C-alpha positions in Angstrom: 0.0 0.0 0.0 1.1 3.5 -0.7 2.7 5.1 2.4 1.4 8.5 1.3 -2.2 7.5 1.8 -3.9 8.5 5.1 -7.0 6.5 6.0 -10.0 8.7 6.7 -13.1 6.6 7.0 -13.8 2.8 6.9 -17.2 1.6 5.7 -17.5 -1.6 7.7 -15.8 -4.5 5.9 -16.4 -3.0 2.4 -14.0 -0.2 1.7 -11.8 2.6 3.2 -11.4 6.1 2.0 -7.9 7.4 1.9 -6.5 10.9 1.4 -3.2 11.7 -0.5 -1.8 15.1 0.4 0.5 15.4 -2.5 -2.3 15.1 -5.0 -5.0 16.5 -2.7 -7.2 13.5 -3.7 -9.4 11.0 -2.1 -9.2 7.3 -3.0 -11.4 4.4 -2.3 -9.9 0.9 -1.7 -11.9 -2.2 -1.2 -11.2 -4.6 1.6 -10.4 -8.3 1.3 -13.2 -10.4 2.5 -11.2 -13.1 4.3 -8.7 -10.9 6.1 -10.2 -11.0 9.6 -10.9 -14.7 9.4 -7.4 -15.5 8.4 -6.1 -13.2 11.2 -8.3 -14.9 13.8 -7.3 -18.4 12.7 -3.6 -17.3 12.8 -4.1 -16.1 16.4 -5.7 -19.4 17.4 -2.9 -21.4 15.7 -0.2 -19.4 17.4 -1.8 -19.9 20.8 -2.1 -23.6 20.2 1.5 -23.7 18.8 2.8 -21.8 21.8 1.4 -24.5 24.1 3.2 -27.2 22.2 6.6 -25.5 22.3 6.2 -24.2 25.9 7.1 -27.6 27.5 10.2 -27.8 25.3 11.2 -24.2 26.0 11.0 -24.5 29.7 13.9 -27.0 29.7 16.2 -24.6 28.0 15.0 -21.2 29.1 17.2 -18.6 30.8 17.2 -14.8 31.0 19.3 -14.3 27.9 17.2 -16.6 25.8 14.1 -14.9 27.1 15.4 -11.5 26.0 16.4 -12.9 22.5 13.0 -14.6 22.1 11.2 -11.4 23.3 13.0 -9.2 20.8 12.5 -11.7 18.0 8.7 -11.9 18.9 8.4 -8.1 18.8 10.1 -8.0 15.4 8.0 -10.8 14.0 4.8 -9.1 15.4 5.8 -5.9 13.7 6.5 -7.6 10.4 3.3 -9.8 10.4 1.1 -6.8 11.5 2.5 -4.7 8.7 1.9 -7.6 6.2 -1.7 -8.0 7.5 -2.4 -4.3 7.3 -1.1 -3.9 3.7 -2.8 -7.1 2.6 -6.2 -6.0 4.0 -6.7 -3.5 1.1 -7.1 -4.6 -2.5 -4.7 -2.2 -4.2 -6.0 -3.0 -7.7 -9.4 -1.5 -6.7 -7.9 2.0 -5.9 -9.9 4.7 -7.6 -10.2 8.4 -7.1 -13.4 9.6 -5.4 -14.8 13.1 -5.6 -17.0 14.2 -2.7 -18.8 17.5 -2.0 -17.9 19.4 1.1 -21.0 18.2 3.1 -20.3 14.5 2.3 -16.6 15.0 3.1 -17.5 16.6 6.5 -19.9 13.7 7.2 -17.2 11.1 6.5 -14.7 13.2 8.6 -17.1 13.1 11.6 -17.6 9.4 11.3 -13.9 8.9 10.7 -13.1 10.8 13.9 -15.4 8.5 15.9 -13.7 5.5 14.4 -10.3 6.9 15.3 -11.4 7.5 18.9 -12.5 3.8 19.1 -9.3 2.6 17.6 -7.2 4.9 19.9 -9.0 3.7 23.0 -8.6 0.1 21.9 -4.9 0.7 21.6 -4.7 2.5 25.0 -6.3 -0.6 26.6 -4.2 -3.1 24.5 -0.8 -1.6 25.3 -0.9 -2.2 29.1 -2.4 -5.6 28.6 0.4 -6.4 26.2 3.0 -5.2 28.8 1.3 -7.2 31.5 1.6 -10.4 29.4 5.2 -9.6 28.5 5.9 -9.3 32.3 4.2 -12.6 32.9 6.4 -14.2 30.1 9.6 -12.9 31.8 8.5 -14.1 35.3 7.1 -17.6 34.2 9.2 -18.3 31.1 6.1 -19.6 29.4 5.6 -18.9 25.7 1.8 -18.4 25.7 1.9 -15.1 27.6 4.5 -13.8 25.1 2.1 -14.8 22.2 -0.9 -13.2 23.9 1.2 -10.0 24.6 2.2 -9.9 20.9 -1.5 -10.2 19.8 -2.3 -7.2 21.9 0.7 -5.4 20.7 -0.5 -6.1 17.1 -3.6 -4.0 17.9 -1.4 -1.0 18.9 0.8 -1.5 15.8 -2.3 -1.5 13.5 -3.2 1.9 14.8 0.4 3.1 14.2 0.2 1.9 10.6 -3.0 4.0 10.2 -1.0 7.2 10.9 -3.2 8.4 13.8 -1.7 11.9 14.2 -1.8 12.8 10.5 -5.3 11.2 10.3 -6.6 13.3 13.3 -5.2 16.5 11.9 -6.7 15.8 8.5 -10.1 14.8 9.9 -10.3 17.9 12.0 -9.5 20.0 8.9 -12.3 18.3 7.0 -14.7 18.5 9.9 -14.3 22.3 10.2 -14.3 23.0 6.4 -18.0 23.6 5.9 
């Protein structure tokens, strides 16, 4: 996905409206239908897999290995979250959209509500993630690490959605009329 695009508004699981500042244009990209299902199955598989390797890991665990696995897990989470985010949109469906100011303001208001929900979800997910990382370091069990990475993934998705640029842009469109 183009890094210059800033998401403005998501219409359920159908499409997202993006804004590109360089061209001062709005674009509509369709969503992939199976993205959430694949993501959910992946989370279940990782949780199940973590239980399988946990017994093996407990025999070899130590502080150094815990740190190495933790850093690796953060890197893998970042990579997979980015892949999921970019695969969520069908790039081939990108088309320019022209909206009047009233409709743009309506989408901006709705987009601001969505951003608030996403922000609060991330605010809740971050401490939960940290808690599970702490549990991983104290128990040396893999499952808390995997659960912590899932919650961290929620925070990273928000980061990929450029919340600060998005908020600034949405406010501009809200107040335009």
